[in-house]
N, CA, C and O of each residue as an XYZ file, in Angstrom:
928
protein
N      -2.632     26.942     -3.730
C      -1.804     27.374     -4.886
C      -2.113     28.779     -4.928
O      -1.205     29.609     -4.901
N      -3.599     29.185     -5.005
C      -4.036     30.419     -5.041
C      -3.196     31.596     -4.047
O      -2.633     32.680     -4.201
N      -3.530     30.558     -2.863
C      -2.986     31.551     -1.509
C      -1.432     31.885     -1.816
O      -0.972     33.024     -1.738
N      -0.789     30.898     -2.127
C       0.685     31.028     -2.450
C       0.998     32.091     -3.360
O       1.861     32.893     -3.002
N       0.408     32.246     -4.549
C       0.437     33.189     -5.594
C       0.080     34.581     -5.266
O       0.566     35.583     -5.791
N      -0.863     34.539     -4.298
C      -1.402     35.918     -3.890
C      -0.367     36.450     -2.938
O       0.023     37.612     -3.048
N       0.123     35.593     -1.946
C       1.405     36.025     -1.124
C       2.277     36.418     -1.590
O       2.945     37.097     -0.810
N       2.711     36.333     -2.665
C       3.883     36.415     -3.146
C       4.067     37.529     -4.179
O       5.102     38.014     -4.637
N       2.354     37.892     -4.501
C       2.149     39.330     -4.980
C       1.737     40.491     -4.436
O       1.322     41.538     -4.933
N       1.973     40.027     -3.020
C       2.033     41.246     -1.792
C       0.504     41.115     -1.472
O       0.100     42.058     -0.792
N      -0.239     40.387     -1.722
C      -1.891     39.979     -1.010
C      -1.549     39.177      0.016
O      -1.153     38.026     -0.173
N      -1.660     39.663      1.086
C      -1.682     38.876      2.322
C      -3.204     38.746      2.676
O      -3.739     39.472      3.514
N      -3.858     37.775      1.983
C      -5.299     37.297      2.034
C      -5.869     37.122      3.303
O      -7.003     37.424      3.676
N      -4.836     36.534      3.999
C      -5.276     36.001      5.590
C      -5.475     37.094      6.472
O      -6.059     36.916      7.541
N      -5.045     38.216      6.128
C      -5.273     39.501      6.943
C      -6.455     40.417      6.220
O      -6.726     41.556      6.600
N      -7.018     39.842      5.282
C      -8.010     40.843      4.927
C      -9.232     39.818      4.321
O      -9.666     39.909      3.173
N      -9.615     38.999      5.152
C     -11.017     38.160      5.127
C     -12.330     38.609      4.662
O     -13.193     37.995      4.034
N     -12.295     39.907      5.137
C     -13.458     40.506      4.980
C     -13.677     41.297      3.486
O     -14.687     41.908      3.134
N     -12.689     41.140      2.883
C     -12.513     42.080      1.498
C     -12.545     41.142      0.421
O     -12.111     40.012      0.645
N     -13.101     41.497     -0.997
C     -13.085     40.726     -2.121
C     -11.775     40.854     -2.595
O     -11.064     41.717     -2.080
N     -11.101     39.775     -3.955
C      -9.876     39.921     -4.443
C      -9.784     41.435     -5.310
O      -8.751     42.097     -5.403
N     -11.098     41.802     -5.903
C     -10.884     43.072     -6.322
C     -10.544     44.296     -5.534
O      -9.749     45.148     -5.931
N     -11.183     44.340     -4.400
C     -10.986     45.400     -3.383
C      -9.673     45.409     -2.920
O      -9.082     46.474     -2.745
N      -9.008     44.007     -2.639
C      -7.518     44.039     -2.431
C      -6.798     44.634     -3.426
O      -5.955     45.501     -3.194
N      -7.113     44.165     -4.703
C      -6.282     44.666     -5.774
C      -6.254     46.010     -5.942
O      -5.205     46.463     -6.401
N      -7.290     46.904     -5.647
C      -7.435     48.356     -5.632
C      -6.556     49.097     -4.376
O      -6.116     50.245     -4.438
N      -6.427     48.314     -3.400
C      -5.580     48.833     -2.227
C      -4.200     48.747     -2.689
O      -3.419     49.690     -2.565
N      -3.817     47.376     -3.343
C      -2.430     47.388     -3.544
C      -2.028     47.929     -4.555
O      -0.810     47.864     -4.723
N      -2.816     48.634     -5.570
C      -2.678     49.131     -6.671
C      -2.314     48.093     -7.892
O      -1.581     48.377     -8.839
N      -2.838     47.087     -7.725
C      -2.829     45.674     -8.772
C      -4.033     45.739     -9.830
O      -5.162     46.147     -9.559
N      -3.624     45.291    -11.021
C      -4.777     45.316    -11.896
C      -5.419     43.844    -11.937
O      -4.800     42.913    -12.451
N      -6.697     43.681    -11.367
C      -7.393     42.689    -10.917
C      -7.211     41.357    -12.217
O      -6.814     40.203    -12.062
N      -7.667     42.050    -13.468
C      -7.420     41.248    -14.567
C      -5.918     40.342    -14.411
O      -5.935     39.157    -14.076
N      -4.839     40.974    -14.660
C      -3.655     40.232    -14.561
C      -3.329     39.674    -13.289
O      -2.404     38.862    -13.324
N      -4.003     39.963    -11.831
C      -4.033     38.887    -11.065
C      -4.512     37.606    -11.383
O      -3.924     36.525    -11.398
N      -5.888     37.958    -11.682
C      -6.719     36.766    -12.168
C      -5.897     35.761    -12.979
O      -5.830     34.556    -12.736
N      -5.179     36.517    -14.139
C      -4.434     35.587    -15.314
C      -3.567     34.813    -14.445
O      -3.597     33.584    -14.511
N      -2.736     35.464    -13.570
C      -1.376     34.763    -12.952
C      -2.079     33.577    -11.887
O      -1.417     32.652    -11.417
N      -3.362     33.769    -11.644
C      -3.792     32.587    -10.532
C      -4.436     31.579    -11.590
O      -4.770     30.454    -11.218
N      -4.604     31.986    -12.887
C      -5.330     30.913    -13.595
C      -4.148     30.215    -14.107
O      -4.367     29.029    -14.353
N      -2.994     30.609    -14.328
C      -1.936     29.814    -14.987
C      -1.096     29.117    -14.157
O      -0.315     28.248    -14.544
N      -1.289     29.602    -12.648
C      -0.616     28.873    -11.607
C      -0.917     27.456    -11.261
O      -0.144     26.774    -10.588
N      -2.157     26.981    -11.773
C      -2.942     25.764    -11.695
C      -2.787     25.148    -12.928
O      -2.950     23.929    -12.972
N      -2.479     25.808    -14.025
C      -2.589     25.166    -15.419
C      -1.121     24.576    -15.866
O      -1.045     23.877    -16.877
N      -0.178     24.824    -15.226
C       1.231     24.644    -15.350
C       1.177     23.111    -15.325
O       0.433     22.485    -14.571
N       2.043     22.538    -16.227
C       2.504     21.029    -16.148
C       3.145     20.762    -14.850
O       4.106     21.368    -14.377
N       2.456     19.719    -14.302
C       2.873     19.116    -12.976
C       4.166     18.526    -13.358
O       4.395     17.895    -14.389
N       5.194     18.878    -12.161
C       6.576     18.244    -12.587
C       6.430     16.894    -12.556
O       6.995     16.272    -13.456
N       5.698     16.175    -11.595
C       5.592     14.531    -11.595
C       5.427     13.960    -12.591
O       5.624     12.748    -12.677
N       4.931     14.865    -13.809
C       4.437     14.250    -15.107
C       5.627     14.248    -16.508
O       5.489     13.781    -17.639
N       6.860     15.009    -15.843
C       7.803     15.079    -16.570
C       8.747     14.008    -16.548
O       9.033     13.378    -15.530
N       9.374     13.749    -18.029
C      10.084     12.622    -18.110
C      11.501     13.182    -18.050
O      12.154     13.551    -19.026
N      11.931     13.198    -16.639
C      13.189     13.509    -16.306
C      14.320     12.847    -16.733
O      15.391     13.369    -17.042
N      13.976     11.420    -16.737
C      15.045     10.374    -16.967
C      15.769     10.640    -18.607
O      16.851     10.177    -18.969
N      14.898     11.456    -19.389
C      15.471     11.560    -20.682
C      16.392     12.906    -20.711
O      16.816     13.379    -21.765
N      16.655     13.479    -19.395
C      17.317     14.722    -19.279
C      18.591     14.508    -18.775
O      18.666     13.721    -17.832
N      19.857     15.149    -19.280
C      21.208     15.127    -19.134
C      21.475     15.487    -17.596
O      20.810     16.357    -17.035
N      22.405     14.827    -17.000
C      22.506     15.079    -15.501
C      22.558     16.397    -15.210
O      21.770     16.888    -14.402
N      23.472     17.102    -15.822
C      23.526     18.799    -15.645
C      22.288     19.430    -15.446
O      22.027     20.231    -14.549
N      21.442     18.972    -16.448
C      20.017     19.600    -16.357
C      19.288     19.561    -15.081
O      19.027     20.525    -14.361
N      18.972     18.233    -14.881
C      18.665     17.530    -13.493
C      19.312     18.318    -12.501
O      18.629     18.945    -11.691
N      20.276     18.347    -12.481
C      20.761     19.176    -11.257
C      20.408     20.576    -11.180
O      19.968     21.088    -10.150
N      20.591     21.174    -12.223
C      20.175     22.917    -12.533
C      18.733     22.868    -11.869
O      18.525     23.612    -10.911
N      17.636     21.953    -12.372
C      16.577     21.817    -11.925
C      16.305     21.698    -10.334
O      15.579     22.448     -9.682
N      16.920     20.777     -9.931
C      16.836     20.445     -8.553
C      17.506     21.771     -7.787
O      16.792     22.418     -7.021
N      18.586     22.071     -7.963
C      19.027     23.316     -7.323
C      18.032     24.652     -7.377
O      17.937     25.477     -6.469
N      17.470     24.675     -8.363
C      16.438     25.751     -8.516
C      15.231     25.482     -7.335
O      14.929     26.376     -6.544
N      14.692     24.374     -7.321
C      13.774     23.880     -6.555
C      14.255     24.003     -5.245
O      13.431     24.178     -4.346
N      15.593     23.935     -4.953
C      16.073     23.961     -3.320
C      16.050     25.570     -3.145
O      15.879     25.988     -2.000
N      16.190     26.389     -4.067
C      16.146     27.807     -3.619
C      14.650     28.356     -3.698
O      14.404     29.407     -3.106
N      13.760     27.777     -4.315
C      12.461     27.726     -4.061
C      11.882     27.272     -2.955
O      10.917     27.885     -2.498
N      12.327     26.222     -2.389
C      11.948     25.757     -0.932
C      12.241     26.954      0.135
O      11.546     27.528      0.973
N      13.682     27.070     -0.316
C      14.160     28.040      0.784
C      13.681     29.471      0.841
O      13.576     30.023      1.936
N      13.397     30.074     -0.237
C      13.396     31.551     -0.514
C      11.735     31.624     -0.439
O      11.360     32.697      0.033
N      10.942     30.954     -0.706
C       9.321     30.937     -0.820
C       8.673     30.016     -0.033
O       8.074     30.374      0.981
N       8.732     28.742     -0.427
C       7.762     27.761      0.442
C       7.757     27.851      1.791
O       6.717     28.009      2.431
N       9.182     27.736      2.434
C       9.041     27.514      3.632
C       8.866     28.703      4.369
O       8.502     28.596      5.540
N       9.105     30.050      3.783
C       8.813     31.351      4.457
C       7.245     31.164      4.556
O       6.627     31.270      5.616
N       6.749     30.912      3.498
C       5.213     31.069      3.284
C       4.397     30.255      4.222
O       3.363     30.630      4.773
N       5.098     28.860      4.367
C       4.345     27.934      5.445
C       4.556     28.653      6.623
O       3.588     29.003      7.299
N       5.792     28.937      6.980
C       6.135     29.561      8.331
C       4.886     31.048      8.547
O       4.218     31.274      9.556
N       4.898     31.544      7.747
C       3.860     32.793      8.138
C       2.581     32.297      8.050
O       1.748     32.981      8.645
N       2.107     31.164      7.402
C       0.652     30.610      7.826
C       0.582     30.199      9.401
O      -0.233     30.567     10.247
N       1.766     29.263      9.535
C       1.650     28.693     10.799
C       1.533     29.760     12.004
O       0.801     29.630     12.985
N       2.445     30.898     11.723
C       2.490     31.834     12.724
C       1.370     32.777     12.961
O       1.230     33.466     13.972
N       0.307     32.727     11.560
C      -0.668     33.426     11.702
C      -2.057     32.608     11.933
O      -3.190     33.031     11.700
N      -1.690     31.329     12.449
C      -3.078     30.567     12.919
C      -3.769     31.139     14.079
O      -3.165     31.368     15.127
N      -5.151     31.401     13.905
C      -6.006     31.827     14.913
C      -5.957     30.854     16.089
O      -5.651     29.667     15.981
N      -6.329     31.553     17.366
C      -6.804     30.633     18.749
C      -8.053     29.977     18.488
O      -9.085     30.624     18.313
N      -8.017     28.892     18.458
C      -9.460     28.060     18.399
C      -9.347     26.905     19.307
O      -8.597     25.959     19.067
N     -10.063     26.985     20.305
C     -10.039     26.073     21.520
C      -9.736     24.829     21.362
O      -8.968     24.207     22.096
N     -10.365     24.353     20.320
C     -10.570     22.843     19.917
C      -9.282     22.533     19.191
O      -8.913     21.361     19.111
N      -8.629     23.436     18.697
C      -6.720     23.136     18.191
C      -5.981     23.874     18.815
O      -4.885     23.936     18.259
N      -6.047     24.500     19.751
C      -4.841     25.251     20.568
C      -3.775     24.404     20.568
O      -2.710     24.863     20.156
N      -3.835     22.819     21.082
C      -2.767     22.256     21.162
C      -2.010     21.756     19.821
O      -0.821     21.438     19.865
N      -2.732     21.708     18.683
C      -2.319     21.665     17.413
C      -1.539     22.775     16.808
O      -0.598     22.708     16.017
N      -2.122     23.821     17.344
C      -1.452     25.130     16.921
C       0.054     25.491     17.698
O       1.027     26.010     17.150
N      -0.041     25.117     18.942
C       1.039     25.397     19.570
C       2.161     24.240     19.200
O       3.345     24.576     19.173
N       1.809     22.974     18.936
C       2.924     21.928     18.497
C       3.293     22.406     17.214
O       4.477     22.333     16.885
N       2.315     22.959     16.323
C       3.149     23.383     15.057
C       4.069     24.350     15.157
O       5.147     24.265     14.570
N       3.712     25.446     15.970
C       4.506     26.509     16.170
C       6.000     26.268     16.648
O       6.921     27.027     16.347
N       6.147     25.059     17.473
C       7.148     24.653     18.102
C       8.024     23.633     16.940
O       9.235     23.591     16.721
N       7.067     22.973     16.410
C       7.734     21.694     15.547
C       8.327     22.316     14.215
O       9.484     22.184     13.815
N       7.420     22.939     13.681
C       7.873     23.521     12.243
C       9.260     24.518     12.052
O       9.913     24.527     11.009
N       9.528     25.207     13.043
C      10.685     26.079     12.849
C      12.032     24.876     13.061
O      13.145     25.100     12.586
N      11.791     23.926     13.646
C      12.878     23.032     14.062
C      12.902     22.229     12.617
O      13.963     21.947     12.061
N      11.649     21.907     12.095
C      11.879     21.213     10.585
C      12.476     21.986      9.495
O      13.099     21.513      8.544
N      12.184     23.425      9.763
C      12.802     24.344      8.725
C      14.494     24.200      9.043
O      15.262     24.225      8.082
N      14.810     24.110      9.866
C      16.091     24.258     10.293
C      16.909     23.250      9.835
O      17.944     23.440      9.196
N      16.295     21.794     10.269
C      16.929     20.661      9.559
C      16.900     20.523      8.075
O      17.903     20.133      7.477
N      15.878     20.801      7.503
C      15.512     20.901      6.019
C      16.596     21.685      5.329
O      17.259     21.152      4.440
N      16.804     22.930      5.703
C      17.682     23.847      5.078
C      19.060     23.334      5.140
O      19.825     23.411      4.179
N      19.451     22.683      6.545
C      20.652     22.451      6.622
C      21.002     21.032      5.625
O      22.105     20.758      5.152
N      19.894     20.343      5.488
C      19.994     18.804      4.635
C      20.159     19.425      3.227
O      21.026     18.871      2.552
N      19.379     20.670      2.522
C      19.731     21.194      1.203
C      21.089     21.753      1.217
O      21.709     21.649      0.159
N      21.748     22.400      2.332
C      23.039     22.791      2.116
C      24.115     21.875      1.945
O      25.133     22.112      1.296
N      23.868     20.887      2.513
C      24.767     19.737      2.875
C      24.859     18.965      1.374
O      25.867     18.545      0.805
N      23.742     18.936      1.027
C      23.268     18.293     -0.449
C      24.102     18.942     -1.646
O      24.812     18.318     -2.435
N      23.880     20.293     -1.625
C      24.581     21.220     -2.438
C      25.827     21.306     -2.348
O      26.463     21.532     -3.377
N      26.525     21.146     -1.059
C      27.889     21.539     -0.898
C      28.579     20.373     -1.233
O      29.586     20.595     -1.907
N      28.321     19.016     -0.936
C      28.747     17.869     -1.367
C      28.605     17.092     -2.313
O      29.424     16.805     -3.186
N      27.140     16.580     -2.111
C      26.837     15.639     -3.350
C      26.524     16.308     -4.546
O      26.922     15.691     -5.534
N      26.006     17.251     -4.761
C      25.724     18.098     -5.891
C      26.945     18.386     -6.645
O      27.183     18.040     -7.802
N      27.894     19.243     -5.640
C      29.278     19.543     -6.093
C      29.976     18.483     -6.684
O      30.554     18.653     -7.758
N      29.988     17.344     -6.065
C      30.720     16.105     -6.642
C      30.045     15.589     -8.128
O      30.699     15.248     -9.113
N      28.797     15.621     -8.034
C      28.115     15.281     -9.400
C      28.610     16.217    -10.539
O      28.818     15.703    -11.638
N      28.803     17.469    -10.376
C      29.101     18.543    -11.389
C      30.733     18.217    -11.653
O      31.109     18.229    -12.825
N      31.585     17.964    -10.726
C      32.664     17.646    -10.819
C      33.035     16.444    -12.138
O      33.727     16.504    -13.154
N      32.325     15.554    -11.613
C      32.002     14.543    -12.682
C      31.624     14.698    -14.024
O      31.981     13.938    -14.924
N      30.731     15.912    -14.193
C      30.215     15.935    -15.289
C      31.432     16.659    -16.032
O      31.807     16.301    -17.148
N      31.931     17.559    -15.421
C      32.902     18.190    -16.057
C      34.454     17.339    -16.474
O      35.281     17.538    -17.364
N      34.368     16.432    -15.476
C      35.750     15.620    -15.812
C      35.364     14.577    -16.784
O      36.250     13.909    -17.317
N      33.811     14.330    -17.128
C      33.747     13.707    -18.270
C      33.772     14.211    -19.511
O      33.737     13.489    -20.507
N      33.832     15.448    -19.551
C      34.144     16.520    -20.872
C      35.531     16.803    -20.997
O      35.954     17.499    -21.920
N      36.492     16.152    -19.859
C      37.965     16.656    -20.106
C      38.334     18.091    -19.477
O      39.406     18.655    -19.699
N      37.142     18.694    -18.531
C      37.212     20.059    -18.264
C      37.677     20.064    -16.633
O      37.541     21.066    -15.930
N      38.096     19.123    -16.272
C      38.417     19.126    -14.522
C      39.897     18.677    -14.295
O      40.311     17.760    -15.004
N      40.512     19.090    -13.616
C      41.557     19.344    -13.085
C      41.757     17.507    -12.506
O      41.055     17.048    -11.604
N      42.738     16.756    -13.174
C      42.634     15.290    -12.972
C      43.169     15.015    -11.553
O      42.706     13.987    -11.059
N      44.075     15.730    -10.753
C      44.199     15.817     -9.552
C      43.010     15.963     -8.381
O      42.788     15.144     -7.489
N      42.307     17.220     -8.620
C      40.970     17.237     -8.072
C      40.188     16.068     -8.456
O      39.794     15.477     -7.451
N      39.885     15.619     -9.351
C      39.163     14.481     -9.866
C      39.509     13.222     -8.847
O      38.728     12.573     -8.150
N      40.705     13.116     -8.971
C      41.353     11.949     -8.211
C      40.977     12.278     -6.635
O      40.419     11.338     -6.069
N      41.152     13.241     -5.987
C      41.129     13.381     -4.680
C      39.667     13.343     -4.387
O      39.283     12.746     -3.381
N      38.739     13.990     -5.264
C      37.413     13.995     -4.792
C      36.627     12.488     -4.855
O      35.682     12.176     -4.131
N      37.272     11.597     -5.939
C      36.657     10.309     -6.038
C      37.077      9.503     -5.047
O      36.297      8.597     -4.753
N      38.331      9.588     -4.301
C      38.729      8.862     -3.206
C      38.206      9.244     -1.901
O      38.132      8.531     -0.901
N      37.781     10.710     -2.066
C      37.035     11.092     -0.777
C      35.209     11.071     -0.984
O      34.499     11.414     -0.039
N      34.725     10.717     -2.053
C      33.302     10.640     -2.081
C      32.878      9.351     -2.884
O      33.664      8.660     -3.531
N      31.767      9.164     -2.775
C      31.305      8.110     -3.767
C      29.766      7.982     -4.052
O      29.031      8.064     -3.068
N      29.298      7.825     -5.059
C      27.897      7.765     -5.325
C      27.275      6.819     -4.377
O      26.323      7.128     -3.661
N      27.879      5.577     -4.395
C      27.280      4.930     -3.685
C      27.024      5.023     -1.946
O      26.148      4.485     -1.269
N      28.027      5.824     -1.581
C      27.685      6.226     -0.124
C      26.872      7.581      0.009
O      26.346      7.943      1.062
N      26.832      8.284     -1.177
C      25.753      9.202     -1.016
C      24.440      8.851     -1.229
O      23.556      9.580     -0.780
N      24.114      7.649     -1.967
C      22.826      6.961     -2.058
C      22.596      6.466     -0.472
O      21.516      6.641      0.094
N      23.463      5.982      0.016
C      23.300      5.171      1.590
C      22.911      6.265      2.280
O      21.795      6.222      2.799
N      23.712      7.440      2.433
C      23.421      8.214      3.532
C      21.965      9.258      2.953
O      21.302      9.961      3.715
N      21.769      9.147      1.744
C      20.595     10.180      1.282
C      18.960      9.790      2.180
O      18.279      8.844      1.785
N      18.659     10.371      2.987
C      17.402      9.883      3.685
C      16.237     10.372      3.089
O      16.231     11.506      2.611
N      15.154      9.582      3.058
C      13.875      9.972      2.433
C      13.283     11.173      2.911
O      13.037     11.152      4.117
N      12.955     12.327      2.234
C      12.403     13.466      2.905
C      10.968     12.971      3.167
O      10.236     13.917      3.457
N      10.448     11.985      3.157
C       9.093     11.648      3.942
C       9.112     11.470      5.386
O       8.165     11.747      6.123
N      10.095     11.053      5.714
C      10.241     10.587      6.891
C      10.392     12.154      7.750
O       9.915     12.330      8.871
N      11.044     13.064      7.080
C      11.037     14.360      7.570
C       9.758     15.120      7.970
O       9.799     15.927      8.899
N       8.664     14.888      7.313
C       7.525     15.310      7.383
C       6.321     14.536      8.283
O       5.167     14.927      8.461
N       6.968     13.313      8.792
C       6.215     12.383      9.442
C       5.579     13.144     10.659
O       4.370     13.156     10.889
N       6.587     13.811     11.450
C       5.965     14.584     12.757
C       4.975     15.495     12.321
O       4.048     15.612     13.123
N       4.898     16.123     11.371
C       3.911     17.278     10.969
C       2.741     16.431     10.455
O       1.640     16.880     10.774
N       2.738     15.665      9.962
C       1.722     14.894      9.531
C       0.950     14.037     10.801
O      -0.252     13.776     10.857
N       1.797     13.751     11.602
C       1.183     13.211     12.610
C       0.333     14.205     13.717
O      -0.707     13.879     14.290
N       0.920     15.260     13.834
C       0.491     16.662     14.364
C      -0.986     16.733     13.881
O      -1.985     16.627     14.592
N      -0.937     16.913     12.655
C      -2.136     17.214     12.093
C      -3.207     16.178     11.587
O      -4.083     16.387     10.748
N      -2.946     15.004     12.282
C      -3.786     13.771     11.939
C      -4.001     13.719     10.173
O      -5.029     13.569      9.512
N      -2.585     13.908      9.756
C      -2.899     13.465      8.466
C      -3.327     14.580      7.373
O      -3.783     14.424      6.240
N      -3.048     15.674      8.045
C      -3.740     17.043      7.417
C      -5.339     17.264      7.228
O      -5.907     17.904      6.343
N      -5.906     16.537      8.332
C      -7.232     16.624      8.304
C      -7.721     17.392      9.527
O      -7.113     17.485     10.594
N      -9.144     18.039      9.163
C      -9.961     18.803     10.040
C     -11.353     18.552     10.169
O     -11.864     18.420      9.056
N     -12.137     18.440     11.080
C     -13.350     18.029     11.127
C     -14.156     19.591     10.322
O     -13.710     20.734     10.425
N     -15.239     19.229      9.659
C     -15.669     20.061      8.662
C     -16.257     21.255      9.386
O     -16.834     22.028      8.621
N     -16.259     21.546     10.444
C     -16.823     22.794     10.859
C     -15.554     23.811     11.542
O     -15.738     24.786     12.270
N     -14.378     23.324     11.120
C     -13.089     24.159     11.743
C     -13.106     25.229     10.763
O     -13.935     25.422      9.873
N     -11.815     26.058     11.130
C     -11.534     27.251     10.296
C     -11.089     27.184      9.202
O     -10.283     26.257      9.126
N     -11.251     27.882      8.013
C     -10.853     27.857      6.816
C      -9.302     27.935      6.712
O      -8.569     27.241      6.008
N      -8.962     28.952      7.584
C      -7.550     29.335      7.596
C      -6.691     27.996      8.193
O      -5.596     27.757      7.684
N      -7.113     27.283      9.084
C      -6.565     25.804      9.569
C      -6.423     25.072      8.052
O      -5.384     24.661      7.536
N      -7.945     25.034      7.440
C      -7.763     24.180      6.591
C      -6.832     24.234      5.410
O      -6.336     23.248      4.865
N      -6.610     25.753      5.002
C      -5.827     26.141      4.019
C      -4.341     25.926      4.624
O      -3.579     25.329      3.865
N      -3.903     26.255      5.662
C      -2.596     26.008      6.112
C      -2.287     24.344      6.059
O      -1.188     23.853      5.802
N      -3.433     23.656      6.344
C      -2.987     22.064      6.390
C      -2.807     21.593      4.823
O      -1.882     20.851      4.494
N      -3.786     22.099      3.879
C      -3.305     21.814      2.626
C      -2.330     22.529      2.151
O      -1.915     21.962      1.140
N      -1.689     23.586      2.383
C      -0.645     23.918      2.005
C       0.400     23.042      2.354
O       1.405     23.023      1.643
N       0.300     22.204      3.492
C       1.460     21.605      4.031
C       1.363     20.237      3.350
O       2.399     19.613      3.121
N       0.357     19.824      3.069
C      -0.033     18.550      2.745
C       0.829     18.541      0.932
O       1.689     17.753      0.542
N       0.326     19.463      0.321
C       0.689     20.112     -0.869
C       2.368     20.179     -0.955
O       2.891     19.777     -1.994
N       3.179     20.666      0.093
C       4.774     20.815      0.220
C       5.277     19.545      0.307
O       6.369     19.261     -0.186
N       4.292     18.401      1.139
C       4.821     17.367      1.413
C       5.006     16.484     -0.050
O       5.994     15.810     -0.341
N       3.963     16.651     -0.758
C       3.741     15.749     -2.094
C       4.924     16.429     -2.949
O       5.556     15.717     -3.730
N       5.267     17.940     -2.801
C       6.464     18.473     -3.563
C       7.739     17.830     -3.316
O       8.569     17.760     -4.222
N       7.985     17.302     -2.034
C       9.047     16.829     -1.238
C       9.285     15.501     -1.933
O      10.383     15.164     -2.376
N       8.206     14.787     -1.995
C       8.138     13.365     -2.543
C       8.500     13.074     -3.758
O       9.160     12.080     -4.061
N       8.001     14.111     -4.695
C       8.433     14.366     -6.082
C       9.760     14.482     -6.409
O      10.434     14.025     -7.333
N       9.998     15.177     -5.477
C      11.574     15.943     -5.443
C      12.770     14.749     -4.932
O      13.829     14.501     -5.508
N      12.322     14.218     -3.879
C      13.236     12.923     -3.567
C      12.924     11.826     -4.520
O      13.782     10.944     -4.543
N      12.072     11.688     -5.183
C      12.095     10.904     -6.178
C      12.974     11.115     -7.169
O      13.769     10.253     -7.543
N      12.883     12.337     -7.686
C      13.594     12.728     -8.993
C      15.483     12.517     -8.512
O      16.339     12.138     -9.311
N      15.704     12.823     -7.271
C      16.984     12.628     -6.898
C      17.417     11.204     -6.722
O      18.441     10.711     -7.195
N      16.288     10.449     -5.799
C      16.862      9.215     -5.616
C      16.844      8.263     -6.867
O      17.837      7.563     -7.069
N      15.757      8.198     -7.726
C      15.616      7.400     -8.761
C      16.029      7.782    -10.291
O      16.020      7.016    -11.254
N      16.410      9.223    -10.270
C      16.860      9.434    -11.578
C      18.460      9.999    -11.653
O      19.307      9.623    -12.463
N      18.634     11.000    -10.586
C      19.609     11.592    -10.640
C      20.745     10.490    -10.438
O      21.583     10.025    -11.210
N      20.401     10.219     -8.906
C      21.627      9.269     -8.693
C      21.962      8.109     -9.342
O      23.164      7.844     -9.309
N      21.123      7.206    -10.024
C      21.440      6.334    -11.029
C      22.452      6.628    -12.229
O      23.385      5.974    -12.695
N      21.782      8.135    -12.613
C      22.508      8.693    -13.817
C      23.964      9.030    -13.033
O      24.984      8.771    -13.671
N      24.057      9.396    -12.157
C      25.530      9.680    -11.440
C      26.180      8.750    -11.345
O      27.344      8.907    -11.712
N      25.845      7.565    -10.903
C      26.591      6.247    -10.857
C      27.334      5.937    -12.014
O      28.520      5.619    -12.104
N      26.501      6.068    -12.858
C      27.044      5.672    -14.610
C      28.148      6.768    -14.862
O      29.240      6.304    -15.188
N      28.071      7.957    -14.781
C      28.671      8.811    -14.786
C      29.880      8.801    -14.180
O      30.924      9.043    -14.786
N      29.806      8.493    -12.828
C      31.145      8.318    -11.782
C      32.080      6.883    -12.668
O      33.258      6.855    -13.024
N      31.170      5.990    -12.782
C      31.925      4.595    -13.286
C      32.733      5.144    -14.743
O      33.883      4.720    -14.851
N      32.297      5.933    -15.726
C      32.717      6.101    -16.962
C      33.993      7.080    -16.650
O      34.997      6.989    -17.357
N      33.920      8.100    -15.477
C      34.912      8.977    -15.424
C      36.071      8.137    -14.507
O      37.248      8.448    -14.683
N      35.787      7.237    -13.681
C      36.982      6.364    -13.216
C      37.638      5.594    -14.257
O      38.868      5.551    -14.284
N      36.916      4.967    -15.139
C      37.457      4.304    -16.028
C      38.578      4.985    -16.930
O      39.658      4.520    -17.293
N      38.032      6.156    -17.171
C      38.880      6.905    -18.181
C      40.175      7.494    -17.614
O      41.278      7.591    -18.151
N      39.706      7.919    -16.209
C      41.225      8.391    -15.579
C      42.087      7.149    -15.051
O      43.249      7.218    -14.650
N      41.257      5.952    -15.133
C      42.251      5.075    -14.637
C      43.133      4.789    -15.972
O      44.347      4.682    -15.802
N      42.671      4.673    -17.144
C      43.344      4.345    -18.345
C      44.323      5.535    -18.398
O      45.418      5.272    -18.895
N      44.109      6.874    -17.948
C      45.100      7.852    -18.020
C      46.583      7.656    -17.060
O      47.743      7.979    -17.319
N      46.026      7.041    -15.958
C      46.846      6.544    -14.825
C      47.909      5.530    -15.673
O      49.114      5.740    -15.812
N      47.192      4.443    -16.172
C      47.970      3.379    -16.563
C      49.171      3.912    -17.765
O      50.333      3.516    -17.858
N      48.490      4.892    -18.588
C      49.505      5.124    -19.816
C      50.599      6.135    -19.413
O      51.572      6.348    -20.136
N      50.370      6.849    -18.038
C      51.380      7.533    -17.688
C      52.308      6.562    -16.936
O      53.378      6.962    -16.478
């Protein structure tokens, strides 16, 4: 977490392993006290896995998940890619290094595509259901989209994110290193482990909170519009 925060404050710590944080702050023109405060707050924030998302309305959960999608694409994945690109050559870890350099960009490509597909189809459909439940949607559009999509199908098609990290976890032997290996590798592996845990929490919110709520909403909307059709 410290490494992630420093990186996005403009401090590429892995390029200056011979300098203290205070020296780097001086070089970057940053106030060391402000940087230290930011680092402390980064580890004291409430863990999202402890939040009770079940009590939140669908639209708020969607907003939160979309925000996390953008954070993954714009911050987490570029940071992990930079770490993997910068892995030093160590004879005993050369094969791991080369495999990660090959596999991780493929993972990023597939994962980003998964996010865009989810946003453009499932999330878009759920937002339409929210509008329809409030009487703010075009009835023809609601009818067309409900014929084209269903939450049941989205649930069946929604793959567990855990499987997407299986290959990377296997390459790194469950993100473990011998105790005498490089600290940079250790940091990179821990960053990958942390990212996987984030994905698991994210997938749990989608699968076990958002989708069941969306199914209930979908049924309510269909009953509402079915009554309208019968009245007409």
